[in-house]
C-alpha positions, 0 to 999 in steps of 0.5 A: 623436186630435183632438176636435171639438164636434158641435152638434145643434139640438133644433129642427132638422127631421128629414132623410129618409135614404131617398133622396138629396137634390137639389143644391138641398136645404139641408142643415143644417150640423153644427156651426152655431149658429142665432141665435134671432130674439128673445132674452129676457134676465131681469136676475136671477142665474145658477146656477153649481155650485149657488151663486147669484151676483148678476149686475148688470143690463145695458143690454139694448138695447145687447146684440147677439144674438151676445153673448147666444146662449148664454143661451137656445140650446137646442142640445145639445153632444156631444164626439165623436172625429174618426176618423184614417182614415189610421191606420184604413186601416193597421189594416185593411190586412190585413183581409178585404173582409167585415170592412172592409165591416162596419166601414164600416156600423158607423161610418156606418149609413144615411149610407153607400151602395155605388156599383154600376156593373153590373160585377164590383163586384156583389161589394160587394153580396154582401159587404154582404148577408153582414154582415147589416146594412141597406145602401143601393146607388146607381147612375149611369144615364147613359142610355148603358149597355148593355142587359145592364147594365140587365138586371143591375140588375133581376136584382140588385134581385130577387136581394137584395130591394133597390131601387137608388137611381138617379141621372140626369144633368140633361136640359137639360145632356145636351140642350145637349151633344148638340145642340151636338156630336152623340151621339159627340163624345167620340171627337173631343174626349175623354170628359171633358165627357160624363162630367162631365155624365152621371156626375160631376155626378149622383155629386156630388149623390148624395154630398151626401146621404151621409157615406161611400160604398163603391167597387169600386176595386182596386189591380190595375185600373189600375197607373198610377192605382190602385196605392196606393189605401187601404181607407179614406180621406177623399175627396180630391175630393167633399163629403158631407152636412156640406159642406166638405173632409173631409166625406166618407169613401171605402171601398175594401173590395176594394182589396187583392184581385186580380181573379181572387179577386173572380171566384172569390168571385162564382162560389162565392157564385153571384152574378148578373153582367153577361153582357157579361163572358162576351163578353170585357168586363172593365171595363164602362162606357157602351156607346159607350166600352166594348169587349171586350179581347183575351187578355193585354190589361189590363182598362182597355184596353177603356175609352176606347181612343182616348185616352191611358192617363192619361185612363182615369179618368172623373172619379169617382175623379179623386183617383187622378190628379195632374199633375207639373210636366211636365204628365204624369199620374202615380199619386197615390203619397204625393205623389210623381211620379217614374216609372222608365223602361221598355224597358231591354233592352240591345238596345233603342235609346233614340232622342232627338228628333234621332235619330228625325227622322234615322230619318224622313229615311232612304229606304234603310235598311240595316235595318228598325226597329220603334219604340215611342212610349211614356210610362213612367207609362202602365200599358199601356206598362208592361204590354207592357214584357216582351214588347217587351224579349223582342222586342228580344232575339229580333231582335238581329242579325237585320236589325231594330233595336228602339227606343223614343222617349219621346213624352210631355211636350214631345215629344207635339205633335211625335209627334202631328203627325209620328209618328201618335201617337194613344195610348200605346203607339203602335208604328211600323215603318220598312221598309228601303226606305221613308221613311214609317213604318207604324203597327201597327194591332192591340192584340195586343202579344205577341212572336209578333204583333209578329214576324208583322207585321214579317215582312209589312212590313219 
């Protein structure tokens, strides 16, 4: 375990921890030394180990401030241990969320806060309450949340007797975005710019007033981006109170808990929840970018549904995503980027670029074709693998060919232009007597739904 010198000045002004500082607030840096404007040096002697040792007088005028700081600096030096959070994550891997939460508060006290989105992460507040320790909660009010979410905020404050520390986007930035691009520009050019202004930058300001934060991330929420998150880690993206890389710690107490278990806990403890959950909403964000999911769909399919699955992080947990050398998003799994191929049934035809171009040129096919445009790293493609393979086995020898075409990387522009690719997965049906493929419009990708559509158009 490494050692570090923590320097705190007796003359430093007190820092209020009751609220987050603005991004312009100058926070004293831990470990820095403030040079005194004036240094008075007496040519005398220094006491070393109880003995008086004569010191030859020096030319005071030739001495720089830097060379004499130690003679009059009143700072107190404390040797503190630097925590190995990778090792701590291993020790807590099998710990309960309550135990992890208690450890987080024990280590960081008032310098840690819970990030609350207004969804099932209300469980974090219940766990914090059960520890019996003081705790802080903050939330990002983007200005575009559902009315039900605002009502939950109010209910939670009254239920737990707390005040949520709300963070708001910069009004000038929001005004410029809306005036230049309109209220719903994210449907046309992606959600990243809007999220950056309304969520990421306010979060950055909030975290600059903390040394640690607590999130509701779970491994089962997004297999492509969150499957390897630890229960505690040094935040790979944001900075904390002390500034610099490694100055912020991120706790994920429910990382190893499945969604069903979280909901069992909420019901058992009679915790107030967002009423949108009863209407089919699982993952809840801003109103224009969130919708209910259908039975069998993954919970993240209700977020930014018009975009590729790889983009389904708003930037708050961007450290979960990395780009490989081909420009394809992959899960941040110990620095690796290899993803196994999917749809491997022997009845699924693997089409090359030339193969699908030839299929498009055929006007009178002997058989109808159903083709999935996919990317193996896409969690929604992975989620439908079993049903698509089952479909292929069911239709084998029945006058329908089942095929796949990998449409990411170098093939993505072609697929967008020629194959109606919008997001992964995209499913096309090539009828027997038509050269134009028909795009499957529904997100119900079970065997019965796909078979029914095929029977209607093939």
